Structures are given as C-alpha cells and as structure tokens.
Rosetta silent file (secondary structure, phi, psi, omega in degrees, C-alpha in Angstrom):
SEQUENCE: MDFSVRCVNLYRVLTNDRHEFVLSKQMLRSGTSIGANISESRNAQSDADFVSKNSIALKEADETRYWMELMKRTDYLSEEEYKSMDDDLSELIAMLTSTIIKKKNNSQYKEE
SCORE:     score description
SCORE:     0.000 S_00000001
   1 L     0.000  -40.948 -179.066   62.353   48.232  114.430 S_00000001
   2 H   -59.444  -45.444  178.834   60.572   46.567  111.565 S_00000001
   3 H   -62.236  -37.733 -178.230   63.509   44.594  110.519 S_00000001
   4 H   -64.927  -40.364 -173.746   64.073   43.513  114.144 S_00000001
   5 H   -72.912  -30.550  173.791   60.476   42.248  114.280 S_00000001
   6 H   -70.567  -38.261  176.199   60.965   40.306  111.049 S_00000001
   7 H   -57.032  -43.814  179.072   64.147   38.658  112.501 S_00000001
   8 H   -62.011  -48.927 -174.952   62.138   37.624  115.694 S_00000001
   9 H   -65.871  -44.975  176.687   59.340   36.152  113.535 S_00000001
  10 H   -53.612  -42.782 -179.002   61.855   34.402  111.229 S_00000001
  11 H   -57.660  -43.156  177.552   63.605   32.997  114.333 S_00000001
  12 H   -56.168  -49.848  178.141   60.295   31.580  115.501 S_00000001
  13 H   -63.200  -40.474 -176.327   59.696   29.780  112.252 S_00000001
  14 H   -71.966  -39.091 -176.936   63.250   28.549  112.030 S_00000001
  15 H   -82.740  -39.816 -174.534   63.245   27.165  115.601 S_00000001
  16 H   -80.522  -47.949 -179.263   59.676   25.909  115.816 S_00000001
  17 L   -89.615  -27.881 -170.279   59.055   24.533  112.307 S_00000001
  18 L  -115.668   -6.038 -179.004   62.494   23.795  110.959 S_00000001
  19 L    51.192   43.393  176.763   64.327   22.983  114.156 S_00000001
  20 L  -105.400  113.734 -170.098   67.255   25.150  113.403 S_00000001
  21 L  -118.118  -27.937 -173.861   68.563   26.727  116.542 S_00000001
  22 H   -81.335  -53.974 -174.975   72.330   27.781  116.151 S_00000001
  23 H   -71.351  -36.251  177.985   72.346   29.690  112.989 S_00000001
  24 H   -66.592  -32.230  173.445   69.049   31.284  113.491 S_00000001
  25 H   -65.216  -42.642  176.685   70.174   32.539  116.970 S_00000001
  26 H   -60.055  -35.713  178.089   73.129   34.206  115.422 S_00000001
  27 H   -73.043  -40.685  177.592   70.955   35.892  112.889 S_00000001
  28 H   -57.145  -47.725  178.443   68.538   36.931  115.642 S_00000001
  29 H   -62.810  -48.219 -171.495   71.313   38.535  117.668 S_00000001
  30 H   -78.787  -32.300 -174.883   73.058   40.463  114.912 S_00000001
  31 H   -71.443  -29.413  176.730   69.726   41.296  113.157 S_00000001
  32 H   -86.595  -19.714  178.048   68.113   42.879  116.240 S_00000001
  33 H   -69.608  -29.833 -179.521   71.337   44.529  117.129 S_00000001
  34 H   -59.070  -57.478  177.230   71.121   46.744  113.976 S_00000001
  35 H   -54.223  -43.954  179.850   68.010   48.601  115.415 S_00000001
  36 H   -60.426  -38.260  178.799   69.469   48.829  118.910 S_00000001
  37 H   -70.971  -41.603  176.502   72.598   50.537  117.671 S_00000001
  38 H   -57.794  -39.564 -178.618   70.593   52.946  115.510 S_00000001
  39 H   -71.389  -36.264  178.643   68.475   53.750  118.472 S_00000001
  40 H   -68.482  -31.089 -178.809   71.479   54.346  120.718 S_00000001
  41 H   -64.836  -27.994  179.380   72.998   56.718  117.993 S_00000001
  42 L   -61.326  -24.570 -178.810   69.993   59.104  118.547 S_00000001
  43 L  -117.975   36.207  179.498   71.489   59.972  121.957 S_00000001
  44 L   -60.375  144.339 -179.885   75.185   60.074  120.825 S_00000001
  45 L   -83.964  -12.699  176.406   77.446   62.123  122.910 S_00000001
  46 L  -163.378  172.235  176.893   79.290   63.560  119.913 S_00000001
  47 H   -57.670  -36.012 -173.078   79.451   63.231  116.052 S_00000001
  48 H   -75.931  -30.799  174.482   82.137   60.658  116.421 S_00000001
  49 H   -69.543  -38.464  177.254   79.973   58.525  118.810 S_00000001
  50 H   -59.524  -47.461 -177.205   77.033   58.863  116.363 S_00000001
  51 H   -63.956  -42.974 -177.697   79.296   57.548  113.481 S_00000001
  52 H   -62.977  -45.485  179.367   80.559   54.791  115.726 S_00000001
  53 H   -64.042  -41.200 -176.581   77.086   53.519  116.773 S_00000001
  54 H   -79.636  -18.902  173.428   75.855   53.588  113.178 S_00000001
  55 H   -76.861  -39.658  175.747   79.075   51.934  111.928 S_00000001
  56 H   -61.555  -44.398 -177.803   78.472   49.063  114.549 S_00000001
  57 H   -62.455  -38.185  171.837   74.918   48.696  113.093 S_00000001
  58 H   -63.242  -33.556  174.657   76.385   48.432  109.560 S_00000001
  59 H   -65.884  -38.332 -174.201   78.738   45.720  110.718 S_00000001
  60 H   -75.760  -28.971  170.409   75.831   43.881  112.371 S_00000001
  61 H   -56.111  -53.456  179.515   73.878   44.271  109.083 S_00000001
  62 H   -55.235  -45.324 -174.673   76.693   42.646  107.186 S_00000001
  63 H   -67.270  -41.829  177.074   76.916   39.849  109.767 S_00000001
  64 H   -51.730  -50.464 -177.185   73.050   39.344  109.453 S_00000001
  65 H   -65.581  -28.214  174.579   73.350   38.917  105.693 S_00000001
  66 H   -63.210  -45.098 -178.464   76.084   36.304  106.280 S_00000001
  67 H   -64.912  -45.336  176.951   73.861   34.318  108.534 S_00000001
  68 H   -55.567  -45.972 -171.069   70.864   34.681  106.227 S_00000001
  69 H   -76.382  -30.930  176.914   72.921   33.577  103.100 S_00000001
  70 H   -68.233  -44.029  178.013   74.379   30.517  105.081 S_00000001
  71 H   -70.739  -25.464  175.078   70.821   29.451  105.994 S_00000001
  72 H   -70.435  -46.966 -178.434   69.703   29.883  102.422 S_00000001
  73 H   -67.455  -15.520  175.853   72.688   27.807  101.180 S_00000001
  74 L  -110.606    5.813  168.913   71.788   25.091  103.662 S_00000001
  75 L    83.912   12.520  172.680   68.188   24.947  102.839 S_00000001
  76 L   -84.946  -24.308  175.065   66.919   26.526  106.007 S_00000001
  77 L  -123.598  141.343  173.748   65.594   29.609  104.260 S_00000001
  78 L   -73.420  166.686  179.568   63.889   29.431  100.886 S_00000001
  79 H   -67.593  -34.420 -175.588   65.108   31.695   97.997 S_00000001
  80 H   -78.567  -34.351  171.968   61.932   33.776   98.511 S_00000001
  81 H   -63.029  -50.289  179.399   62.408   34.090  102.236 S_00000001
  82 H   -62.629  -48.652 -179.798   65.998   35.109  101.824 S_00000001
  83 H   -54.346  -44.939 -179.236   65.127   37.548   99.101 S_00000001
  84 H   -61.046  -50.110 -179.514   62.460   39.267  101.075 S_00000001
  85 H   -67.357  -39.439  177.504   64.730   39.740  104.077 S_00000001
  86 H   -63.677  -36.006  174.093   67.688   40.694  102.030 S_00000001
  87 H   -54.884  -49.416  175.853   65.718   43.413  100.304 S_00000001
  88 H   -63.111  -37.428  179.199   65.018   44.976  103.602 S_00000001
  89 H   -75.164  -33.979  170.250   68.517   44.584  104.772 S_00000001
  90 H   -58.577  -37.769  171.471   69.847   46.201  101.622 S_00000001
  91 H   -58.829  -51.991 -177.150   67.663   49.299  102.368 S_00000001
  92 H   -58.279  -44.341 -178.821   69.096   49.353  105.816 S_00000001
  93 H   -63.122  -46.953 -179.124   72.695   49.037  104.642 S_00000001
  94 H   -59.342  -39.728 -172.390   72.095   51.800  102.032 S_00000001
  95 H   -70.171  -50.437 -175.329   70.476   54.111  104.709 S_00000001
  96 H   -62.256  -53.445 -176.964   73.368   53.440  107.260 S_00000001
  97 H   -55.589  -43.529  178.624   76.128   53.962  104.711 S_00000001
  98 H   -61.639  -45.126 -173.123   74.492   57.328  103.513 S_00000001
  99 H   -65.300  -38.040 -175.158   74.030   58.397  107.152 S_00000001
 100 H   -75.889  -44.854  179.851   77.696   57.641  108.079 S_00000001
 101 H   -66.688  -41.896 -179.165   79.093   59.356  104.961 S_00000001
 102 H   -67.957  -37.235  177.333   76.936   62.460  105.331 S_00000001
 103 H   -66.709  -42.303  176.134   78.056   62.854  109.164 S_00000001
 104 H   -58.283  -36.199  179.285   81.695   62.377  108.187 S_00000001
 105 L   -79.692   -6.541  177.876   81.419   64.921  105.552 S_00000001
 106 L   -70.709  136.478 -179.695   79.896   67.378  108.021 S_00000001
 107 L   -55.578  -28.238 -178.472   82.498   70.053  108.716 S_00000001
 108 L   -88.556   -5.944 -178.354   82.142   69.597  112.410 S_00000001
 109 L   -73.060  126.714  173.290   82.847   65.847  112.423 S_00000001
 110 L  -133.306  131.667  176.956   86.218   64.967  114.027 S_00000001
 111 L   -73.281  137.517  177.555   87.230   61.346  114.862 S_00000001
 112 L   -94.763    0.000    0.000   88.077   61.007  118.475 S_00000001
C-alpha cells in the first residue's frame, strides 16, 4: 500500500508540475497494480493461485521499474526521485521473489 501511495503522489507531481501524462499514467497503473495483486493473493483459492497473483505483482513491479527508468532518462524524474522509488521497488521485488520461491518449494504446491 505504501508504494502505491508513493506512485499516486509521484503521478500528481508529474502531471501537475511537469506536465507529463503518458509515461506517468503507465507507471501509476503498473505501480498500484503491485499492491492490488498482493492483496488478492491473500484470498487465493489455492497455492497455485497464490503464486500466480504474486507472479503478476512481480511482473507489474518490473514494468513499473521500466517506466520509472524511462522517465529518469528523459529527465522527468531526477536521479534522487528515481533512486528513492527504486529502493522501495527493489524491496518489493525481493519480497515477492522470496514469497514465490518459498511457496513453490512448499511440498503441497502443485501447478495447475
């Protein structure tokens, strides 16, 4: 949730102050989708569903990193803004990767 809030706040700055609408909207969509998919995984119907939801969140995190890097390279994000967001994103990616691996290594996990 905290990362989603940061994405919303960054989107506001990018649209209101820097008049960037396309890339920031993509980052907003993928960045807020991470938390939504993690939230959905809490009510997964099976271990495979849990892994699937968290894998989608991981893909959205990778996409978010792409949009943020593109905005950094095109000078919509400063190095400091990018680094701050990317540090949080790195933590999410590590958490998601660990969660997925642990569930897959669980003896009860079977892909459907």
